[in-house]
C-alpha positions in Angstrom: 72.8 10.1 163.1 70.3 12.8 163.5 73.0 14.5 165.5 76.0 13.9 162.9 73.7 15.3 159.9 72.6 18.2 162.2 76.3 19.1 162.6 77.3 18.6 159.1 79.0 15.5 159.0 76.8 13.3 156.3 79.9 10.9 155.7 80.3 10.0 159.5 76.3 9.4 159.9 76.5 7.3 156.3 79.4 5.1 157.6 77.3 4.3 160.7 73.8 3.6 159.3 75.2 1.4 156.5 76.1 -1.2 157.9 73.0 -1.5 160.0 70.6 -1.9 156.8 69.9 -5.9 157.4 68.5 -5.1 160.8 66.8 -1.7 160.3 65.8 -1.4 156.7 62.0 -1.0 156.5 61.9 1.0 159.4 60.9 4.8 158.3 63.1 6.7 160.3 66.0 4.6 159.5 65.4 4.5 155.6 64.8 8.4 155.7 68.0 8.9 157.7 70.3 6.7 155.7 68.9 8.4 152.3 69.7 11.8 154.0 73.4 10.6 154.8 74.0 8.7 151.5 72.6 11.9 149.4 74.6 14.5 151.2 77.7 12.0 150.8 77.5 11.9 147.4 76.0 8.2 146.9 73.0 9.2 145.3 71.5 5.8 144.1 71.5 4.6 147.5 70.0 7.7 148.8 67.0 7.3 145.7 66.7 3.8 147.0 66.3 4.5 150.9 64.3 7.9 150.4 62.0 6.0 148.1 61.3 3.4 151.0 60.6 6.0 153.3 58.4 8.0 151.1 56.2 4.6 150.5 56.0 3.6 154.1 55.0 6.8 154.9 53.0 8.8 152.0 52.4 12.1 154.5 56.1 11.7 155.6 56.9 15.3 153.3 60.6 15.3 154.6 61.2 12.2 153.2 59.6 13.1 149.7 61.4 16.4 150.0 65.0 14.7 150.1 63.9 12.4 147.5 63.0 15.1 145.1 66.7 16.4 145.7 68.1 13.2 145.3 66.6 13.0 141.6 67.8 16.5 140.9 71.5 15.4 142.0 70.9 12.4 139.7 70.0 14.4 136.6 66.7 13.5 136.6 64.9 17.0 136.6 61.4 15.2 135.4 61.2 13.2 138.6 62.2 15.9 140.6 60.0 18.6 139.3 57.0 16.1 139.7 58.0 15.7 143.4 58.3 19.2 144.0 55.1 20.3 142.6 53.1 18.0 144.8 55.1 19.6 148.0 53.9 23.0 146.8 50.6 21.9 146.8 50.7 21.0 150.6 51.4 24.4 152.4 55.0 24.1 153.1 56.5 26.6 155.6 57.6 29.4 153.9 61.6 28.8 154.1 60.7 25.5 152.7 58.6 26.8 149.9 61.3 29.0 148.9 63.7 26.5 148.5 61.3 24.1 146.8 60.6 27.4 144.0 64.4 27.7 143.8 64.7 24.3 142.6 61.8 24.4 140.1 62.8 27.7 138.7 66.1 26.1 137.8 64.9 23.0 136.5 62.4 25.2 134.2 65.1 27.1 133.0 67.1 24.0 131.7 70.9 23.2 132.4 73.1 25.8 131.2 75.5 25.2 128.2 79.0 25.6 129.3 81.3 27.8 127.4 83.2 26.6 124.3 87.0 26.4 125.4 90.2 26.6 123.4 93.5 25.3 125.0 96.6 25.4 123.1 99.9 23.9 124.4 103.4 23.3 123.8 105.7 20.7 125.4 109.4 19.8 125.7 110.7 16.5 126.8 114.0 15.2 127.7 115.0 11.9 128.6 117.1 8.5 128.2 115.9 5.6 126.3 117.8 2.1 126.8 116.5 0.7 123.4 115.4 3.6 121.0 114.5 1.4 118.0 112.6 -1.5 120.0 115.4 -4.5 119.1 116.8 -7.1 120.4 120.1 -7.6 122.2 121.3 -10.7 120.2 124.0 -9.6 117.9 123.0 -12.9 115.9 120.2 -14.4 114.4 119.9 -17.6 112.4 124.0 -17.7 112.2 123.7 -14.0 110.6 125.2 -11.1 112.4 122.7 -8.5 112.4 123.4 -4.9 111.6 123.7 -2.3 114.1 120.5 -0.9 113.3 118.7 -3.8 114.3 120.6 -4.5 117.7 119.2 -2.4 121.1 120.7 1.1 120.8 120.7 3.2 123.9 120.8 7.1 123.8 119.4 10.4 125.3 116.3 11.9 123.5 114.6 15.3 123.1 110.9 15.9 121.5 109.3 18.7 120.9 105.2 18.9 120.5 102.7 21.8 120.1 99.1 21.4 119.5 95.6 22.2 120.8 92.4 21.0 121.9 89.1 22.4 121.6 85.9 21.7 123.3 82.5 23.4 121.7 79.2 22.3 123.9 76.2 22.4 122.5 74.1 21.6 125.6 74.9 20.4 129.0 74.8 16.9 127.4 76.6 17.3 124.0 79.6 18.7 122.9 82.0 18.7 120.1 85.5 18.2 120.2 88.6 18.3 118.4 92.5 18.3 118.4 95.5 18.8 116.6 99.3 17.4 117.9 102.0 17.7 116.0 105.8 16.4 117.7 109.3 15.5 116.9 111.7 13.3 118.5 115.4 13.5 118.1 117.7 10.7 119.2 121.3 11.7 119.3 123.0 8.1 119.3 120.4 6.6 117.4 119.3 9.0 114.6 117.9 6.5 112.5 115.0 6.5 114.2 114.4 9.9 114.7 110.9 10.4 114.1 108.1 13.2 113.7 104.2 13.1 114.1 101.3 15.0 112.8 97.8 13.7 114.2 94.0 14.9 114.9 91.0 13.9 116.2 87.6 15.0 115.9 84.0 13.9 117.2 81.6 14.3 120.0 80.7 13.5 123.4 77.5 13.1 125.1 75.6 12.1 128.4 72.0 11.3 129.1 70.9 9.9 132.5 73.3 7.3 133.5 74.2 6.7 130.0 77.3 8.2 128.2 79.1 8.2 125.3 81.5 9.5 122.1 82.5 8.9 119.1 85.3 10.3 116.9 87.9 10.0 113.7 91.0 10.2 114.0 94.5 10.0 112.0 98.0 10.6 111.9 101.0 10.7 110.0 104.4 9.6 110.7 108.2 10.0 109.7 111.2 7.8 110.4 114.8 9.6 109.6 113.3 12.2 107.6 111.4 9.5 105.4 107.5 8.6 105.4 107.2 5.9 107.5 103.2 5.0 108.6 100.2 6.3 108.5 96.8 5.4 110.3 93.0 6.5 109.9 90.1 5.3 111.8 87.0 5.8 114.2 86.4 5.0 117.6 82.9 4.1 119.2 82.3 4.1 123.0 79.0 4.1 125.2 78.8 3.6 128.5 76.5 3.6 131.4 76.8 4.7 135.2 76.3 1.6 137.6 75.2 3.5 140.9 77.2 6.3 142.3 80.8 4.7 141.7 81.2 2.2 139.0 81.2 2.8 135.2 80.7 0.1 132.9 82.0 0.9 129.0 81.9 -1.0 125.5 84.4 0.5 122.5 84.8 -0.4 119.1 87.8 0.9 117.1 88.7 0.3 113.4 90.6 1.7 110.8 93.8 1.4 108.3 97.1 0.9 109.1 99.6 1.8 106.2 103.5 2.0 105.7 105.9 3.3 103.2 106.0 1.3 99.9 108.9 -0.2 100.6 107.6 -1.8 103.7 103.8 -2.4 102.2 104.0 -6.1 103.5 103.2 -4.6 107.1 99.9 -2.8 105.8 97.0 -4.2 108.0 93.1 -3.3 108.4 92.8 -2.9 112.5 89.5 -4.1 114.4 89.9 -3.6 118.3 87.1 -3.9 120.9 87.5 -3.0 124.7 85.3 -4.0 127.7 86.1 -1.6 130.3 85.1 -1.4 134.0 86.0 1.5 136.4 85.5 2.5 139.7 85.5 5.9 141.0 87.4 6.7 144.1 87.2 10.5 144.0 85.7 13.6 142.1 89.3 13.4 140.2 90.0 9.9 140.5 89.3 6.4 139.2 90.5 2.7 138.9 89.9 1.3 135.7 90.2 -2.5 134.1 89.8 -3.0 130.8 89.8 -6.0 128.5 91.3 -5.5 124.8 90.4 -8.0 122.0 90.4 -7.7 118.2 92.6 -8.6 115.1 94.8 -7.1 112.4 93.4 -8.2 108.7 96.9 -8.6 106.1 96.4 -6.3 103.3 99.1 -8.2 101.0 98.6 -11.8 100.1 101.1 -13.9 101.7 101.7 -11.1 104.1 102.5 -12.8 107.8 101.7 -10.0 109.6 97.6 -10.5 110.1 97.1 -11.7 113.8 94.5 -12.2 116.7 94.8 -9.9 119.5 93.8 -10.3 123.3 94.9 -8.6 126.3 93.6 -6.5 129.7 95.2 -3.1 131.1 94.9 -1.8 135.1 95.2 1.9 135.5 94.5 4.7 138.0 94.2 7.8 137.8 94.1 10.5 140.6 94.8 13.5 142.0 97.3 14.0 144.7 96.7 17.0 146.8 95.4 20.2 145.0 96.7 20.5 141.7 99.0 17.2 141.4 98.1 13.9 139.6 99.1 10.7 139.7 99.2 8.2 136.5 99.9 4.5 136.4 99.2 1.3 134.5 100.4 -2.2 133.5 98.9 -3.9 130.6 99.6 -7.1 128.4 98.5 -7.5 125.0 99.0 -10.9 123.3 99.4 -11.0 119.2 99.0 -14.3 117.6 100.5 -14.0 114.2 99.0 -16.1 111.0 102.0 -16.5 109.1 105.5 -18.1 109.6 108.2 -16.0 110.5 111.7 -17.4 109.1 109.8 -20.7 109.0 108.5 -20.5 112.5 104.9 -19.5 114.1 105.3 -16.2 115.9 103.1 -15.0 119.1 104.2 -11.7 120.9 103.0 -10.7 124.4 103.9 -7.3 125.1 104.1 -6.3 128.7 103.5 -2.7 129.0 104.0 -0.2 132.2 103.7 3.5 132.8 104.2 5.6 136.3 103.8 9.6 135.8 103.3 12.2 138.3 101.7 15.7 136.9 102.7 18.8 139.0 100.4 21.7 137.5 100.8 25.6 137.8 104.8 25.2 138.7 106.6 28.6 139.3 103.5 30.2 137.5 99.7 29.1 135.9 99.8 26.9 133.3 103.3 25.4 133.5 103.4 21.4 134.3 106.1 19.3 135.2 105.7 15.6 134.3 108.4 13.2 135.3 107.5 9.5 133.9 108.8 6.0 133.3 107.9 3.8 131.0 108.6 -0.1 130.3 107.9 -2.7 127.7 108.6 -5.8 127.4 108.0 -8.0 124.1 108.3 -11.3 124.7 108.3 -13.3 121.3 108.7 -17.0 120.2 110.8 -15.8 117.2 114.0 -14.4 119.1 114.7 -11.3 116.6 111.7 -9.6 118.0 112.2 -10.9 121.4 113.2 -7.1 123.6 112.6 -4.8 126.6 112.8 -1.0 126.4 112.9 1.7 129.6 112.4 4.9 128.8 112.9 7.9 131.8 111.6 11.5 130.8 110.7 14.7 132.0 108.1 16.7 130.2 107.7 20.4 130.5 104.1 21.6 129.6 103.3 25.1 129.0 99.1 25.8 128.2 98.5 29.3 128.7 95.0 30.3 130.4 
């Protein structure tokens, strides 16, 4: 293990030592070597635990205390790191070691630098094919009545254009404001009655403190359908989380808002309240696997409306780099909505399964140009056949984000 560390092969040393903890934990040299290997491999919490054990068992082992100070620094705990570094300075370290310690203390005393603000405009064009643009049933009849063509699954190509911006304004290394605006319009040549437009905005804050992190934002959108105002939403979203060790994140979220529809269909109006519990595993610096539980309810606004419901479901997703500038995103989720009222005299429960597969190829041909092929499938299984449908959408998004 010492030879591997000396040659810069910390991950191999970590893999060698980690399985031996049951037999050697408590041995000062073993704890020290495992701690250094963990630190240089990115497992900061394990590094602190083992280096602290080595320092406790051999208080005069300045090397263990030096690496422990470095581990606290990497963990974002400058107070603990500075305290250890300051004691080491009083012990007459060799000149090279003293220089390193003084550099760390200088960085800590200077405080974290505030990142620059970033404004990122973008433009997008998407083309593709949708086999059920209006999200409707394949059945031509319901309760003995022949359905209007606009209430049947309609296949069409589609074209969508969009533009917007994202802005982040850090106020320190651990707090930032953020805002964004998005405007888009989708054209369905063979289903023009569901041509749609949207204007949305979001604004809020992001923060981190030690192992804790969170965000709060308000967001809203207004949407049109076939050239007419159709629906709008405004609400707030709070998420708090904590890093559990070096790889795991636990988060809790709550989202509430008002979903409103055009006057002719205001029976659909609801107040929405959702909560989430998420667990994520960081598989690399730019990748994670996430599992999220979703629960909540829609409360109807109009007396006698059957659209109030309770919701529960879960979603599994992966978002990771594949190569230097390319990314993979995939997710599969299920959400069950149990409605309070009767639909055509029958109770209604919908279970909607959604899956997405998407690749993002960045800086194609020129900096800032991305190609994003994607596949999306939705299956809405309902007790009421009118609301039982599935939908497959294949598209290619071209995104331009000047830098």
